[in-house]
mmCIF file of the protein (N, C-alpha, C, O) and its ligand, coordinates in Angstrom:
data_MODEL
# 
_entry.id   MODEL 
# 
loop_
_entity.id 
_entity.type 
_entity.pdbx_number_of_molecules 
1 polymer     1 
2 non-polymer 1 
# 
_entity_poly.entity_id                      1 
_entity_poly.type                           'polypeptide(L)' 
_entity_poly.nstd_linkage                   no 
_entity_poly.nstd_monomer                   no 
_entity_poly.pdbx_seq_one_letter_code       MSAQNHTQNCVVCSSSDDEIPLISITYKQNRTWTCFNCLPQLLHGKKDINEYI 
_entity_poly.pdbx_seq_one_letter_code_can   MSAQNHTQNCVVCSSSDDEIPLISITYKQNRTWTCFNCLPQLLHGKKDINEYI 
_entity_poly.pdbx_strand_id                 A 
# 
loop_
_entity_poly_seq.entity_id 
_entity_poly_seq.num 
_entity_poly_seq.mon_id 
_entity_poly_seq.hetero 
1 1  MET n 
1 2  SER n 
1 3  ALA n 
1 4  GLN n 
1 5  ASN n 
1 6  HIS n 
1 7  THR n 
1 8  GLN n 
1 9  ASN n 
1 10 CYS n 
1 11 VAL n 
1 12 VAL n 
1 13 CYS n 
1 14 SER n 
1 15 SER n 
1 16 SER n 
1 17 ASP n 
1 18 ASP n 
1 19 GLU n 
1 20 ILE n 
1 21 PRO n 
1 22 LEU n 
1 23 ILE n 
1 24 SER n 
1 25 ILE n 
1 26 THR n 
1 27 TYR n 
1 28 LYS n 
1 29 GLN n 
1 30 ASN n 
1 31 ARG n 
1 32 THR n 
1 33 TRP n 
1 34 THR n 
1 35 CYS n 
1 36 PHE n 
1 37 ASN n 
1 38 CYS n 
1 39 LEU n 
1 40 PRO n 
1 41 GLN n 
1 42 LEU n 
1 43 LEU n 
1 44 HIS n 
1 45 GLY n 
1 46 LYS n 
1 47 LYS n 
1 48 ASP n 
1 49 ILE n 
1 50 ASN n 
1 51 GLU n 
1 52 TYR n 
1 53 ILE n 
# 
loop_
_struct_asym.id 
_struct_asym.entity_id 
A 1 
B 2 
# 
loop_
_chem_comp.id 
_chem_comp.type 
_chem_comp.mon_nstd_flag 
ALA 'L-peptide linking' y 
ARG 'L-peptide linking' y 
ASN 'L-peptide linking' y 
ASP 'L-peptide linking' y 
CYS 'L-peptide linking' y 
GLN 'L-peptide linking' y 
GLU 'L-peptide linking' y 
GLY 'peptide linking'   y 
HIS 'L-peptide linking' y 
ILE 'L-peptide linking' y 
LEU 'L-peptide linking' y 
LYS 'L-peptide linking' y 
MET 'L-peptide linking' y 
PHE 'L-peptide linking' y 
PRO 'L-peptide linking' y 
SER 'L-peptide linking' y 
THR 'L-peptide linking' y 
TRP 'L-peptide linking' y 
TYR 'L-peptide linking' y 
VAL 'L-peptide linking' y 
ZN  non-polymer         . 
# 
_pdbx_entity_nonpoly.entity_id   2 
_pdbx_entity_nonpoly.name        ? 
_pdbx_entity_nonpoly.comp_id     ZN 
# 
_pdbx_nonpoly_scheme.asym_id         B 
_pdbx_nonpoly_scheme.entity_id       2 
_pdbx_nonpoly_scheme.mon_id          ZN 
_pdbx_nonpoly_scheme.ndb_seq_num     1 
_pdbx_nonpoly_scheme.pdb_seq_num     101 
_pdbx_nonpoly_scheme.auth_seq_num    101 
_pdbx_nonpoly_scheme.pdb_mon_id      ZN 
_pdbx_nonpoly_scheme.auth_mon_id     ZN 
_pdbx_nonpoly_scheme.pdb_strand_id   A 
_pdbx_nonpoly_scheme.pdb_ins_code    . 
# 
loop_
_atom_site.group_PDB 
_atom_site.id 
_atom_site.type_symbol 
_atom_site.label_atom_id 
_atom_site.label_alt_id 
_atom_site.label_comp_id 
_atom_site.label_asym_id 
_atom_site.label_entity_id 
_atom_site.label_seq_id 
_atom_site.pdbx_PDB_ins_code 
_atom_site.Cartn_x 
_atom_site.Cartn_y 
_atom_site.Cartn_z 
_atom_site.occupancy 
_atom_site.B_iso_or_equiv 
_atom_site.pdbx_formal_charge 
_atom_site.auth_seq_id 
_atom_site.auth_comp_id 
_atom_site.auth_asym_id 
_atom_site.auth_atom_id 
_atom_site.pdbx_PDB_model_num 
ATOM   1   N  N  . MET A 1 1  ? 27.216 -104.668 8.205  1.00 0.00 ? 1   MET A N  1 
ATOM   2   C  CA . MET A 1 1  ? 28.235 -103.693 8.584  1.00 0.00 ? 1   MET A CA 1 
ATOM   3   C  C  . MET A 1 1  ? 27.893 -103.095 9.936  1.00 0.00 ? 1   MET A C  1 
ATOM   4   O  O  . MET A 1 1  ? 26.722 -102.952 10.285 1.00 0.00 ? 1   MET A O  1 
ATOM   5   N  N  . SER A 1 2  ? 28.914 -102.751 10.687 1.00 0.00 ? 2   SER A N  1 
ATOM   6   C  CA . SER A 1 2  ? 28.725 -102.214 12.018 1.00 0.00 ? 2   SER A CA 1 
ATOM   7   C  C  . SER A 1 2  ? 29.322 -100.814 12.117 1.00 0.00 ? 2   SER A C  1 
ATOM   8   O  O  . SER A 1 2  ? 30.363 -100.525 11.526 1.00 0.00 ? 2   SER A O  1 
ATOM   9   N  N  . ALA A 1 3  ? 28.651 -99.957  12.868 1.00 0.00 ? 3   ALA A N  1 
ATOM   10  C  CA . ALA A 1 3  ? 29.155 -98.605  13.099 1.00 0.00 ? 3   ALA A CA 1 
ATOM   11  C  C  . ALA A 1 3  ? 29.500 -98.426  14.572 1.00 0.00 ? 3   ALA A C  1 
ATOM   12  O  O  . ALA A 1 3  ? 29.354 -97.334  15.120 1.00 0.00 ? 3   ALA A O  1 
ATOM   13  N  N  . GLN A 1 4  ? 29.953 -99.494  15.207 1.00 0.00 ? 4   GLN A N  1 
ATOM   14  C  CA . GLN A 1 4  ? 30.211 -99.487  16.643 1.00 0.00 ? 4   GLN A CA 1 
ATOM   15  C  C  . GLN A 1 4  ? 31.202 -98.406  17.052 1.00 0.00 ? 4   GLN A C  1 
ATOM   16  O  O  . GLN A 1 4  ? 31.066 -97.809  18.120 1.00 0.00 ? 4   GLN A O  1 
ATOM   17  N  N  . ASN A 1 5  ? 32.176 -98.158  16.228 1.00 0.00 ? 5   ASN A N  1 
ATOM   18  C  CA . ASN A 1 5  ? 33.209 -97.204  16.599 1.00 0.00 ? 5   ASN A CA 1 
ATOM   19  C  C  . ASN A 1 5  ? 32.666 -95.803  16.813 1.00 0.00 ? 5   ASN A C  1 
ATOM   20  O  O  . ASN A 1 5  ? 33.296 -94.979  17.476 1.00 0.00 ? 5   ASN A O  1 
ATOM   21  N  N  . HIS A 1 6  ? 31.507 -95.535  16.256 1.00 0.00 ? 6   HIS A N  1 
ATOM   22  C  CA . HIS A 1 6  ? 30.947 -94.200  16.391 1.00 0.00 ? 6   HIS A CA 1 
ATOM   23  C  C  . HIS A 1 6  ? 30.314 -93.998  17.767 1.00 0.00 ? 6   HIS A C  1 
ATOM   24  O  O  . HIS A 1 6  ? 30.184 -92.861  18.221 1.00 0.00 ? 6   HIS A O  1 
ATOM   25  N  N  . THR A 1 7  ? 29.923 -95.069  18.429 1.00 0.00 ? 7   THR A N  1 
ATOM   26  C  CA . THR A 1 7  ? 29.215 -94.970  19.692 1.00 0.00 ? 7   THR A CA 1 
ATOM   27  C  C  . THR A 1 7  ? 30.179 -94.644  20.825 1.00 0.00 ? 7   THR A C  1 
ATOM   28  O  O  . THR A 1 7  ? 31.207 -95.303  20.982 1.00 0.00 ? 7   THR A O  1 
ATOM   29  N  N  . GLN A 1 8  ? 29.848 -93.631  21.611 1.00 0.00 ? 8   GLN A N  1 
ATOM   30  C  CA . GLN A 1 8  ? 30.632 -93.277  22.789 1.00 0.00 ? 8   GLN A CA 1 
ATOM   31  C  C  . GLN A 1 8  ? 29.827 -93.608  24.030 1.00 0.00 ? 8   GLN A C  1 
ATOM   32  O  O  . GLN A 1 8  ? 28.597 -93.558  24.019 1.00 0.00 ? 8   GLN A O  1 
ATOM   33  N  N  . ASN A 1 9  ? 30.531 -93.947  25.101 1.00 0.00 ? 9   ASN A N  1 
ATOM   34  C  CA . ASN A 1 9  ? 29.865 -94.252  26.357 1.00 0.00 ? 9   ASN A CA 1 
ATOM   35  C  C  . ASN A 1 9  ? 30.527 -93.503  27.505 1.00 0.00 ? 9   ASN A C  1 
ATOM   36  O  O  . ASN A 1 9  ? 31.738 -93.282  27.509 1.00 0.00 ? 9   ASN A O  1 
ATOM   37  N  N  . CYS A 1 10 ? 29.713 -93.119  28.471 1.00 0.00 ? 10  CYS A N  1 
ATOM   38  C  CA . CYS A 1 10 ? 30.227 -92.496  29.690 1.00 0.00 ? 10  CYS A CA 1 
ATOM   39  C  C  . CYS A 1 10 ? 31.152 -93.470  30.414 1.00 0.00 ? 10  CYS A C  1 
ATOM   40  O  O  . CYS A 1 10 ? 30.811 -94.640  30.590 1.00 0.00 ? 10  CYS A O  1 
ATOM   41  N  N  . VAL A 1 11 ? 32.315 -92.991  30.829 1.00 0.00 ? 11  VAL A N  1 
ATOM   42  C  CA . VAL A 1 11 ? 33.294 -93.858  31.484 1.00 0.00 ? 11  VAL A CA 1 
ATOM   43  C  C  . VAL A 1 11 ? 32.813 -94.291  32.867 1.00 0.00 ? 11  VAL A C  1 
ATOM   44  O  O  . VAL A 1 11 ? 33.276 -95.304  33.392 1.00 0.00 ? 11  VAL A O  1 
ATOM   45  N  N  . VAL A 1 12 ? 31.888 -93.534  33.462 1.00 0.00 ? 12  VAL A N  1 
ATOM   46  C  CA . VAL A 1 12 ? 31.418 -93.836  34.817 1.00 0.00 ? 12  VAL A CA 1 
ATOM   47  C  C  . VAL A 1 12 ? 30.194 -94.752  34.783 1.00 0.00 ? 12  VAL A C  1 
ATOM   48  O  O  . VAL A 1 12 ? 30.196 -95.804  35.423 1.00 0.00 ? 12  VAL A O  1 
ATOM   49  N  N  . CYS A 1 13 ? 29.156 -94.371  34.052 1.00 0.00 ? 13  CYS A N  1 
ATOM   50  C  CA . CYS A 1 13 ? 27.886 -95.105  34.110 1.00 0.00 ? 13  CYS A CA 1 
ATOM   51  C  C  . CYS A 1 13 ? 27.558 -95.835  32.820 1.00 0.00 ? 13  CYS A C  1 
ATOM   52  O  O  . CYS A 1 13 ? 26.547 -96.533  32.745 1.00 0.00 ? 13  CYS A O  1 
ATOM   53  N  N  . SER A 1 14 ? 28.402 -95.685  31.800 1.00 0.00 ? 14  SER A N  1 
ATOM   54  C  CA . SER A 1 14 ? 28.256 -96.413  30.531 1.00 0.00 ? 14  SER A CA 1 
ATOM   55  C  C  . SER A 1 14 ? 27.057 -95.962  29.696 1.00 0.00 ? 14  SER A C  1 
ATOM   56  O  O  . SER A 1 14 ? 26.707 -96.630  28.723 1.00 0.00 ? 14  SER A O  1 
ATOM   57  N  N  . SER A 1 15 ? 26.426 -94.849  30.054 1.00 0.00 ? 15  SER A N  1 
ATOM   58  C  CA . SER A 1 15 ? 25.371 -94.328  29.200 1.00 0.00 ? 15  SER A CA 1 
ATOM   59  C  C  . SER A 1 15 ? 25.951 -93.950  27.842 1.00 0.00 ? 15  SER A C  1 
ATOM   60  O  O  . SER A 1 15 ? 27.080 -93.468  27.751 1.00 0.00 ? 15  SER A O  1 
ATOM   61  N  N  . SER A 1 16 ? 25.180 -94.170  26.803 1.00 0.00 ? 16  SER A N  1 
ATOM   62  C  CA . SER A 1 16 ? 25.651 -93.818  25.465 1.00 0.00 ? 16  SER A CA 1 
ATOM   63  C  C  . SER A 1 16 ? 25.142 -92.436  25.079 1.00 0.00 ? 16  SER A C  1 
ATOM   64  O  O  . SER A 1 16 ? 24.258 -91.877  25.729 1.00 0.00 ? 16  SER A O  1 
ATOM   65  N  N  . ASP A 1 17 ? 25.710 -91.905  24.025 1.00 0.00 ? 17  ASP A N  1 
ATOM   66  C  CA . ASP A 1 17 ? 25.276 -90.578  23.584 1.00 0.00 ? 17  ASP A CA 1 
ATOM   67  C  C  . ASP A 1 17 ? 23.928 -90.622  22.879 1.00 0.00 ? 17  ASP A C  1 
ATOM   68  O  O  . ASP A 1 17 ? 23.430 -89.596  22.415 1.00 0.00 ? 17  ASP A O  1 
ATOM   69  N  N  . ASP A 1 18 ? 23.341 -91.810  22.799 1.00 0.00 ? 18  ASP A N  1 
ATOM   70  C  CA . ASP A 1 18 ? 21.942 -91.904  22.373 1.00 0.00 ? 18  ASP A CA 1 
ATOM   71  C  C  . ASP A 1 18 ? 21.003 -91.538  23.516 1.00 0.00 ? 18  ASP A C  1 
ATOM   72  O  O  . ASP A 1 18 ? 19.866 -91.123  23.291 1.00 0.00 ? 18  ASP A O  1 
ATOM   73  N  N  . GLU A 1 19 ? 21.501 -91.699  24.773 1.00 0.00 ? 19  GLU A N  1 
ATOM   74  C  CA . GLU A 1 19 ? 20.652 -91.511  25.943 1.00 0.00 ? 19  GLU A CA 1 
ATOM   75  C  C  . GLU A 1 19 ? 20.824 -90.139  26.578 1.00 0.00 ? 19  GLU A C  1 
ATOM   76  O  O  . GLU A 1 19 ? 19.864 -89.548  27.071 1.00 0.00 ? 19  GLU A O  1 
ATOM   77  N  N  . ILE A 1 20 ? 22.057 -89.636  26.562 1.00 0.00 ? 20  ILE A N  1 
ATOM   78  C  CA . ILE A 1 20 ? 22.369 -88.412  27.296 1.00 0.00 ? 20  ILE A CA 1 
ATOM   79  C  C  . ILE A 1 20 ? 23.583 -87.754  26.638 1.00 0.00 ? 20  ILE A C  1 
ATOM   80  O  O  . ILE A 1 20 ? 24.447 -88.457  26.115 1.00 0.00 ? 20  ILE A O  1 
ATOM   81  N  N  . PRO A 1 21 ? 23.665 -86.430  26.651 1.00 0.00 ? 21  PRO A N  1 
ATOM   82  C  CA . PRO A 1 21 ? 24.836 -85.781  26.070 1.00 0.00 ? 21  PRO A CA 1 
ATOM   83  C  C  . PRO A 1 21 ? 26.120 -86.180  26.809 1.00 0.00 ? 21  PRO A C  1 
ATOM   84  O  O  . PRO A 1 21 ? 26.159 -86.244  28.038 1.00 0.00 ? 21  PRO A O  1 
ATOM   85  N  N  . LEU A 1 22 ? 27.144 -86.441  26.035 1.00 0.00 ? 22  LEU A N  1 
ATOM   86  C  CA . LEU A 1 22 ? 28.438 -86.793  26.607 1.00 0.00 ? 22  LEU A CA 1 
ATOM   87  C  C  . LEU A 1 22 ? 29.444 -85.680  26.357 1.00 0.00 ? 22  LEU A C  1 
ATOM   88  O  O  . LEU A 1 22 ? 29.357 -84.954  25.367 1.00 0.00 ? 22  LEU A O  1 
ATOM   89  N  N  . ILE A 1 23 ? 30.394 -85.558  27.265 1.00 0.00 ? 23  ILE A N  1 
ATOM   90  C  CA . ILE A 1 23 ? 31.460 -84.567  27.159 1.00 0.00 ? 23  ILE A CA 1 
ATOM   91  C  C  . ILE A 1 23 ? 32.786 -85.304  27.047 1.00 0.00 ? 23  ILE A C  1 
ATOM   92  O  O  . ILE A 1 23 ? 33.080 -86.196  27.843 1.00 0.00 ? 23  ILE A O  1 
ATOM   93  N  N  . SER A 1 24 ? 33.571 -84.932  26.071 1.00 0.00 ? 24  SER A N  1 
ATOM   94  C  CA . SER A 1 24 ? 34.896 -85.525  25.913 1.00 0.00 ? 24  SER A CA 1 
ATOM   95  C  C  . SER A 1 24 ? 35.861 -84.915  26.911 1.00 0.00 ? 24  SER A C  1 
ATOM   96  O  O  . SER A 1 24 ? 35.925 -83.692  27.037 1.00 0.00 ? 24  SER A O  1 
ATOM   97  N  N  . ILE A 1 25 ? 36.614 -85.744  27.623 1.00 0.00 ? 25  ILE A N  1 
ATOM   98  C  CA . ILE A 1 25 ? 37.639 -85.240  28.522 1.00 0.00 ? 25  ILE A CA 1 
ATOM   99  C  C  . ILE A 1 25 ? 38.961 -85.953  28.220 1.00 0.00 ? 25  ILE A C  1 
ATOM   100 O  O  . ILE A 1 25 ? 38.977 -87.109  27.796 1.00 0.00 ? 25  ILE A O  1 
ATOM   101 N  N  . THR A 1 26 ? 40.036 -85.258  28.441 1.00 0.00 ? 26  THR A N  1 
ATOM   102 C  CA . THR A 1 26 ? 41.346 -85.889  28.331 1.00 0.00 ? 26  THR A CA 1 
ATOM   103 C  C  . THR A 1 26 ? 42.049 -85.776  29.671 1.00 0.00 ? 26  THR A C  1 
ATOM   104 O  O  . THR A 1 26 ? 41.945 -84.761  30.360 1.00 0.00 ? 26  THR A O  1 
ATOM   105 N  N  . TYR A 1 27 ? 42.766 -86.829  30.030 1.00 0.00 ? 27  TYR A N  1 
ATOM   106 C  CA . TYR A 1 27 ? 43.442 -86.867  31.330 1.00 0.00 ? 27  TYR A CA 1 
ATOM   107 C  C  . TYR A 1 27 ? 44.584 -87.865  31.239 1.00 0.00 ? 27  TYR A C  1 
ATOM   108 O  O  . TYR A 1 27 ? 44.395 -89.011  30.830 1.00 0.00 ? 27  TYR A O  1 
ATOM   109 N  N  . LYS A 1 28 ? 45.748 -87.426  31.619 1.00 0.00 ? 28  LYS A N  1 
ATOM   110 C  CA . LYS A 1 28 ? 46.929 -88.296  31.575 1.00 0.00 ? 28  LYS A CA 1 
ATOM   111 C  C  . LYS A 1 28 ? 47.075 -88.956  30.201 1.00 0.00 ? 28  LYS A C  1 
ATOM   112 O  O  . LYS A 1 28 ? 47.398 -90.138  30.084 1.00 0.00 ? 28  LYS A O  1 
ATOM   113 N  N  . GLN A 1 29 ? 46.827 -88.158  29.182 1.00 0.00 ? 29  GLN A N  1 
ATOM   114 C  CA . GLN A 1 29 ? 46.983 -88.577  27.798 1.00 0.00 ? 29  GLN A CA 1 
ATOM   115 C  C  . GLN A 1 29 ? 45.970 -89.633  27.374 1.00 0.00 ? 29  GLN A C  1 
ATOM   116 O  O  . GLN A 1 29 ? 46.106 -90.236  26.310 1.00 0.00 ? 29  GLN A O  1 
ATOM   117 N  N  . ASN A 1 30 ? 44.952 -89.855  28.207 1.00 0.00 ? 30  ASN A N  1 
ATOM   118 C  CA . ASN A 1 30 ? 43.841 -90.694  27.791 1.00 0.00 ? 30  ASN A CA 1 
ATOM   119 C  C  . ASN A 1 30 ? 42.688 -89.798  27.385 1.00 0.00 ? 30  ASN A C  1 
ATOM   120 O  O  . ASN A 1 30 ? 42.485 -88.735  27.971 1.00 0.00 ? 30  ASN A O  1 
ATOM   121 N  N  . ARG A 1 31 ? 41.942 -90.219  26.396 1.00 0.00 ? 31  ARG A N  1 
ATOM   122 C  CA . ARG A 1 31 ? 40.740 -89.499  26.011 1.00 0.00 ? 31  ARG A CA 1 
ATOM   123 C  C  . ARG A 1 31 ? 39.549 -90.379  26.346 1.00 0.00 ? 31  ARG A C  1 
ATOM   124 O  O  . ARG A 1 31 ? 39.484 -91.549  25.966 1.00 0.00 ? 31  ARG A O  1 
ATOM   125 N  N  . THR A 1 32 ? 38.616 -89.787  27.065 1.00 0.00 ? 32  THR A N  1 
ATOM   126 C  CA . THR A 1 32 ? 37.451 -90.552  27.459 1.00 0.00 ? 32  THR A CA 1 
ATOM   127 C  C  . THR A 1 32 ? 36.232 -89.645  27.473 1.00 0.00 ? 32  THR A C  1 
ATOM   128 O  O  . THR A 1 32 ? 36.310 -88.483  27.076 1.00 0.00 ? 32  THR A O  1 
ATOM   129 N  N  . TRP A 1 33 ? 35.120 -90.172  27.926 1.00 0.00 ? 33  TRP A N  1 
ATOM   130 C  CA . TRP A 1 33 ? 33.851 -89.464  27.851 1.00 0.00 ? 33  TRP A CA 1 
ATOM   131 C  C  . TRP A 1 33 ? 33.127 -89.555  29.171 1.00 0.00 ? 33  TRP A C  1 
ATOM   132 O  O  . TRP A 1 33 ? 33.210 -90.572  29.859 1.00 0.00 ? 33  TRP A O  1 
ATOM   133 N  N  . THR A 1 34 ? 32.418 -88.507  29.531 1.00 0.00 ? 34  THR A N  1 
ATOM   134 C  CA . THR A 1 34 ? 31.542 -88.571  30.692 1.00 0.00 ? 34  THR A CA 1 
ATOM   135 C  C  . THR A 1 34 ? 30.232 -87.874  30.340 1.00 0.00 ? 34  THR A C  1 
ATOM   136 O  O  . THR A 1 34 ? 30.200 -86.994  29.481 1.00 0.00 ? 34  THR A O  1 
ATOM   137 N  N  . CYS A 1 35 ? 29.169 -88.267  31.000 1.00 0.00 ? 35  CYS A N  1 
ATOM   138 C  CA . CYS A 1 35 ? 27.850 -87.720  30.691 1.00 0.00 ? 35  CYS A CA 1 
ATOM   139 C  C  . CYS A 1 35 ? 27.510 -86.568  31.635 1.00 0.00 ? 35  CYS A C  1 
ATOM   140 O  O  . CYS A 1 35 ? 28.207 -86.318  32.619 1.00 0.00 ? 35  CYS A O  1 
ATOM   141 N  N  . PHE A 1 36 ? 26.423 -85.877  31.306 1.00 0.00 ? 36  PHE A N  1 
ATOM   142 C  CA . PHE A 1 36 ? 25.991 -84.733  32.110 1.00 0.00 ? 36  PHE A CA 1 
ATOM   143 C  C  . PHE A 1 36 ? 25.687 -85.139  33.548 1.00 0.00 ? 36  PHE A C  1 
ATOM   144 O  O  . PHE A 1 36 ? 25.897 -84.347  34.466 1.00 0.00 ? 36  PHE A O  1 
ATOM   145 N  N  . ASN A 1 37 ? 25.194 -86.370  33.761 1.00 0.00 ? 37  ASN A N  1 
ATOM   146 C  CA . ASN A 1 37 ? 24.863 -86.825  35.110 1.00 0.00 ? 37  ASN A CA 1 
ATOM   147 C  C  . ASN A 1 37 ? 26.100 -87.032  35.957 1.00 0.00 ? 37  ASN A C  1 
ATOM   148 O  O  . ASN A 1 37 ? 26.097 -86.722  37.148 1.00 0.00 ? 37  ASN A O  1 
ATOM   149 N  N  . CYS A 1 38 ? 27.150 -87.547  35.360 1.00 0.00 ? 38  CYS A N  1 
ATOM   150 C  CA . CYS A 1 38 ? 28.332 -87.933  36.136 1.00 0.00 ? 38  CYS A CA 1 
ATOM   151 C  C  . CYS A 1 38 ? 29.344 -86.812  36.259 1.00 0.00 ? 38  CYS A C  1 
ATOM   152 O  O  . CYS A 1 38 ? 30.147 -86.812  37.192 1.00 0.00 ? 38  CYS A O  1 
ATOM   153 N  N  . LEU A 1 39 ? 29.327 -85.865  35.352 1.00 0.00 ? 39  LEU A N  1 
ATOM   154 C  CA . LEU A 1 39 ? 30.319 -84.795  35.392 1.00 0.00 ? 39  LEU A CA 1 
ATOM   155 C  C  . LEU A 1 39 ? 30.327 -84.027  36.722 1.00 0.00 ? 39  LEU A C  1 
ATOM   156 O  O  . LEU A 1 39 ? 31.409 -83.775  37.252 1.00 0.00 ? 39  LEU A O  1 
ATOM   157 N  N  . PRO A 1 40 ? 29.169 -83.640  37.286 1.00 0.00 ? 40  PRO A N  1 
ATOM   158 C  CA . PRO A 1 40 ? 29.201 -82.904  38.557 1.00 0.00 ? 40  PRO A CA 1 
ATOM   159 C  C  . PRO A 1 40 ? 29.833 -83.698  39.686 1.00 0.00 ? 40  PRO A C  1 
ATOM   160 O  O  . PRO A 1 40 ? 30.485 -83.121  40.556 1.00 0.00 ? 40  PRO A O  1 
ATOM   161 N  N  . GLN A 1 41 ? 29.652 -85.006  39.685 1.00 0.00 ? 41  GLN A N  1 
ATOM   162 C  CA . GLN A 1 41 ? 30.245 -85.833  40.742 1.00 0.00 ? 41  GLN A CA 1 
ATOM   163 C  C  . GLN A 1 41 ? 31.760 -85.865  40.610 1.00 0.00 ? 41  GLN A C  1 
ATOM   164 O  O  . GLN A 1 41 ? 32.477 -85.919  41.609 1.00 0.00 ? 41  GLN A O  1 
ATOM   165 N  N  . LEU A 1 42 ? 32.239 -85.830  39.378 1.00 0.00 ? 42  LEU A N  1 
ATOM   166 C  CA . LEU A 1 42 ? 33.685 -85.779  39.166 1.00 0.00 ? 42  LEU A CA 1 
ATOM   167 C  C  . LEU A 1 42 ? 34.221 -84.408  39.570 1.00 0.00 ? 42  LEU A C  1 
ATOM   168 O  O  . LEU A 1 42 ? 35.283 -84.304  40.183 1.00 0.00 ? 42  LEU A O  1 
ATOM   169 N  N  . LEU A 1 43 ? 33.478 -83.357  39.223 1.00 0.00 ? 43  LEU A N  1 
ATOM   170 C  CA . LEU A 1 43 ? 33.919 -81.998  39.528 1.00 0.00 ? 43  LEU A CA 1 
ATOM   171 C  C  . LEU A 1 43 ? 34.004 -81.769  41.026 1.00 0.00 ? 43  LEU A C  1 
ATOM   172 O  O  . LEU A 1 43 ? 34.905 -81.082  41.508 1.00 0.00 ? 43  LEU A O  1 
ATOM   173 N  N  . HIS A 1 44 ? 33.064 -82.345  41.758 1.00 0.00 ? 44  HIS A N  1 
ATOM   174 C  CA . HIS A 1 44 ? 32.986 -82.092  43.196 1.00 0.00 ? 44  HIS A CA 1 
ATOM   175 C  C  . HIS A 1 44 ? 33.721 -83.138  44.009 1.00 0.00 ? 44  HIS A C  1 
ATOM   176 O  O  . HIS A 1 44 ? 33.651 -83.135  45.238 1.00 0.00 ? 44  HIS A O  1 
ATOM   177 N  N  . GLY A 1 45 ? 34.424 -84.033  43.334 1.00 0.00 ? 45  GLY A N  1 
ATOM   178 C  CA . GLY A 1 45 ? 35.265 -84.983  44.037 1.00 0.00 ? 45  GLY A CA 1 
ATOM   179 C  C  . GLY A 1 45 ? 34.527 -86.150  44.657 1.00 0.00 ? 45  GLY A C  1 
ATOM   180 O  O  . GLY A 1 45 ? 35.100 -86.912  45.435 1.00 0.00 ? 45  GLY A O  1 
ATOM   181 N  N  . LYS A 1 46 ? 33.233 -86.295  44.308 1.00 0.00 ? 46  LYS A N  1 
ATOM   182 C  CA . LYS A 1 46 ? 32.482 -87.437  44.859 1.00 0.00 ? 46  LYS A CA 1 
ATOM   183 C  C  . LYS A 1 46 ? 32.869 -88.731  44.139 1.00 0.00 ? 46  LYS A C  1 
ATOM   184 O  O  . LYS A 1 46 ? 32.731 -89.827  44.682 1.00 0.00 ? 46  LYS A O  1 
ATOM   185 N  N  . LYS A 1 47 ? 33.351 -88.579  42.916 1.00 0.00 ? 47  LYS A N  1 
ATOM   186 C  CA . LYS A 1 47 ? 33.913 -89.714  42.206 1.00 0.00 ? 47  LYS A CA 1 
ATOM   187 C  C  . LYS A 1 47 ? 35.312 -89.310  41.742 1.00 0.00 ? 47  LYS A C  1 
ATOM   188 O  O  . LYS A 1 47 ? 35.563 -88.151  41.413 1.00 0.00 ? 47  LYS A O  1 
ATOM   189 N  N  . ASP A 1 48 ? 36.214 -90.287  41.723 1.00 0.00 ? 48  ASP A N  1 
ATOM   190 C  CA . ASP A 1 48 ? 37.594 -90.034  41.351 1.00 0.00 ? 48  ASP A CA 1 
ATOM   191 C  C  . ASP A 1 48 ? 37.842 -90.567  39.941 1.00 0.00 ? 48  ASP A C  1 
ATOM   192 O  O  . ASP A 1 48 ? 37.750 -91.770  39.699 1.00 0.00 ? 48  ASP A O  1 
ATOM   193 N  N  . ILE A 1 49 ? 38.153 -89.671  39.026 1.00 0.00 ? 49  ILE A N  1 
ATOM   194 C  CA . ILE A 1 49 ? 38.357 -90.077  37.635 1.00 0.00 ? 49  ILE A CA 1 
ATOM   195 C  C  . ILE A 1 49 ? 39.434 -91.146  37.521 1.00 0.00 ? 49  ILE A C  1 
ATOM   196 O  O  . ILE A 1 49 ? 39.406 -91.953  36.592 1.00 0.00 ? 49  ILE A O  1 
ATOM   197 N  N  . ASN A 1 50 ? 40.377 -91.163  38.448 1.00 0.00 ? 50  ASN A N  1 
ATOM   198 C  CA . ASN A 1 50 ? 41.447 -92.171  38.399 1.00 0.00 ? 50  ASN A CA 1 
ATOM   199 C  C  . ASN A 1 50 ? 40.910 -93.600  38.496 1.00 0.00 ? 50  ASN A C  1 
ATOM   200 O  O  . ASN A 1 50 ? 41.557 -94.543  38.042 1.00 0.00 ? 50  ASN A O  1 
ATOM   201 N  N  . GLU A 1 51 ? 39.724 -93.752  39.091 1.00 0.00 ? 51  GLU A N  1 
ATOM   202 C  CA . GLU A 1 51 ? 39.154 -95.090  39.220 1.00 0.00 ? 51  GLU A CA 1 
ATOM   203 C  C  . GLU A 1 51 ? 38.569 -95.591  37.907 1.00 0.00 ? 51  GLU A C  1 
ATOM   204 O  O  . GLU A 1 51 ? 38.259 -96.772  37.756 1.00 0.00 ? 51  GLU A O  1 
ATOM   205 N  N  . TYR A 1 52 ? 38.425 -94.676  36.968 1.00 0.00 ? 52  TYR A N  1 
ATOM   206 C  CA . TYR A 1 52 ? 37.727 -95.050  35.732 1.00 0.00 ? 52  TYR A CA 1 
ATOM   207 C  C  . TYR A 1 52 ? 38.623 -95.059  34.513 1.00 0.00 ? 52  TYR A C  1 
ATOM   208 O  O  . TYR A 1 52 ? 38.224 -95.528  33.447 1.00 0.00 ? 52  TYR A O  1 
ATOM   209 N  N  . ILE A 1 53 ? 39.821 -94.549  34.661 1.00 0.00 ? 53  ILE A N  1 
ATOM   210 C  CA . ILE A 1 53 ? 40.726 -94.485  33.511 1.00 0.00 ? 53  ILE A CA 1 
ATOM   211 C  C  . ILE A 1 53 ? 41.841 -95.513  33.698 1.00 0.00 ? 53  ILE A C  1 
ATOM   212 O  O  . ILE A 1 53 ? 42.719 -95.633  32.844 1.00 0.00 ? 53  ILE A O  1 
HETATM 213 ZN ZN . ZN  B 2 .  ? 27.589 -91.111  33.268 1.00 0.00 2 101 ZN  A ZN 1 
# 
């Protein structure tokens, strides 16, 4: 049996929630996840969430 559906990954760097805390975000009716490392880059515009959704 597999529990794959439980695993979440950062939309930017693909880190799983086994490695680093992830934050759920919703945007344009999509629900996705980003990690603590990547969130500041999204907040400060260094990465564009549109490229990942
Ligand atoms: Zn990340």
